[in-house]
C-alpha positions in Angstrom: 83.0 110.3 98.5 80.0 109.7 96.2 80.1 106.0 97.3 78.4 107.1 100.5 75.6 109.0 98.8 73.2 106.0 99.2 74.1 105.8 102.9 73.4 109.5 103.4 70.0 109.3 101.7 69.0 106.3 103.9 70.4 108.0 107.0 68.3 111.1 106.4 65.1 109.1 106.3 65.9 107.5 109.6 67.9 110.3 111.3 66.7 109.8 114.8 67.7 106.1 114.7 71.1 107.1 113.2 71.8 109.6 116.0 70.8 107.3 118.7 72.6 104.3 117.2 75.7 104.5 115.0 76.4 108.2 115.7 76.2 107.7 119.5 78.4 104.6 119.3 81.0 106.5 117.3 81.0 109.4 119.6 81.7 107.1 122.6 85.0 106.2 120.9 86.3 109.8 121.0 89.5 110.7 122.8 88.9 113.9 124.8 91.9 115.7 126.2 93.1 119.2 127.2 96.3 121.1 127.4 97.2 124.2 129.3 97.1 127.3 127.1 98.4 130.8 127.6 97.8 132.2 131.1 97.0 128.6 132.3 93.7 128.5 130.5 92.6 124.9 129.9 91.9 124.3 126.2 89.9 121.2 125.3 90.0 119.1 122.2 88.7 115.8 120.8 90.1 113.4 118.3 89.2 110.2 116.4 92.2 108.2 115.2 92.7 104.9 113.5 96.0 103.2 112.7 94.8 102.5 109.1 94.3 106.3 108.4 97.1 108.3 106.8 95.1 111.6 106.5 93.8 114.0 109.0 91.2 116.8 109.1 91.6 119.5 111.7 88.4 121.4 112.4 88.5 124.9 114.0 84.9 125.7 115.1 83.5 129.2 114.9 82.5 131.6 117.6 80.4 130.1 120.4 80.7 126.6 119.0 81.9 123.5 120.6 83.4 120.3 119.1 80.3 118.5 120.3 78.4 120.1 117.4 80.6 118.4 114.9 79.8 114.7 115.8 78.1 113.9 112.5 80.8 115.6 110.4 83.5 113.7 112.4 81.6 110.5 111.8 81.5 111.0 108.0 85.1 112.1 107.7 86.3 109.2 109.9 84.4 106.7 107.8 85.9 108.3 104.7 89.4 107.4 106.0 90.4 110.6 107.9 91.6 111.0 111.4 89.6 114.0 112.9 90.8 116.5 115.4 88.6 119.3 116.7 89.6 122.1 119.1 87.5 124.2 121.4 89.2 127.6 121.3 89.8 129.4 124.6 86.6 131.0 125.8 84.5 128.7 123.6 82.8 125.3 124.0 84.3 123.2 126.8 87.5 125.2 127.1 88.4 127.5 130.0 87.1 131.1 130.3 89.0 134.3 131.1 85.9 136.0 132.5 83.8 135.2 135.6 80.7 135.2 133.3 81.1 131.8 131.6 78.6 132.7 128.9 80.9 135.3 127.4 83.8 134.4 125.1 86.8 136.6 125.5 90.5 136.7 124.6 93.0 139.3 125.8 95.4 139.0 122.8 94.8 137.4 119.4 98.3 135.9 119.7 96.8 133.7 122.5 94.8 131.8 119.9 98.0 131.4 117.8 99.9 130.0 120.8 97.1 127.8 121.8 96.7 126.4 118.3 100.4 125.7 118.1 100.2 123.8 121.4 97.2 121.9 120.1 98.9 120.8 117.0 102.0 119.7 119.0 99.8 117.8 121.5 97.3 116.2 119.1 99.2 115.3 115.9 102.4 114.4 114.2 104.2 116.7 111.9 104.0 114.2 109.0 100.2 114.0 109.1 99.6 117.7 109.9 101.7 118.8 107.0 99.2 117.1 104.7 96.1 117.9 106.7 92.9 119.5 105.7 92.1 122.5 108.0 88.5 123.5 108.0 85.6 125.0 109.9 82.7 127.3 109.2 83.6 130.4 107.4 84.2 132.4 110.6 86.2 129.6 112.1 88.2 129.0 108.9 89.1 132.7 108.5 90.1 132.7 112.1 92.1 129.5 111.5 93.8 131.1 108.4 94.9 134.1 110.4 96.2 131.9 113.1 98.1 129.7 110.7 99.7 132.8 109.0 101.1 133.8 112.4 102.4 130.3 113.4 106.1 129.6 113.4 107.3 128.3 109.9 107.8 124.7 111.3 104.1 124.5 112.2 102.6 126.5 109.4 101.7 123.6 107.1 101.9 125.7 104.0 101.1 122.6 101.8 97.9 121.9 103.7 94.5 122.3 102.1 92.0 124.6 103.8 88.3 124.4 103.1 85.0 125.9 104.1 82.4 123.9 105.9 78.8 125.1 105.4 76.3 124.2 108.0 74.0 121.5 106.8 70.8 123.6 106.4 72.4 127.0 105.9 72.0 128.7 102.5 75.0 128.7 100.3 
């Protein structure tokens, strides 16, 4: 990972050019999809995959976040040899809402998140790569993700997977 340090320093000095050039080009390669979650709520996700990659990072965003926010992180992870999958939980981002007020996130039962995540993993990845995946998100999202994974059926639990925190770029540690 330290091999890209020089690239990161250069990119910071020309960030606008990076976002309008390489990052935009990368984002256009995304595969956006959706599946039908509990109670027919559409749940959206995005993924970036390459045949040469044998590792995957699953990102579970936090409250009120969308996968769109994670373009730069997805770019860096993908260039480091990882496939990247990011879900927009029900009531968040581009996924469906349960309330008529689309600005409010809401879930009836926590188990709906569990069932949605199980459906996401089934729709978006293979068991082989997911068993060795890195599951991450901001602290709120990762804790949420940990609780969801604890409630998943054993076949989908991915007990050997690594879980890690993602800190926002300019947030204090």
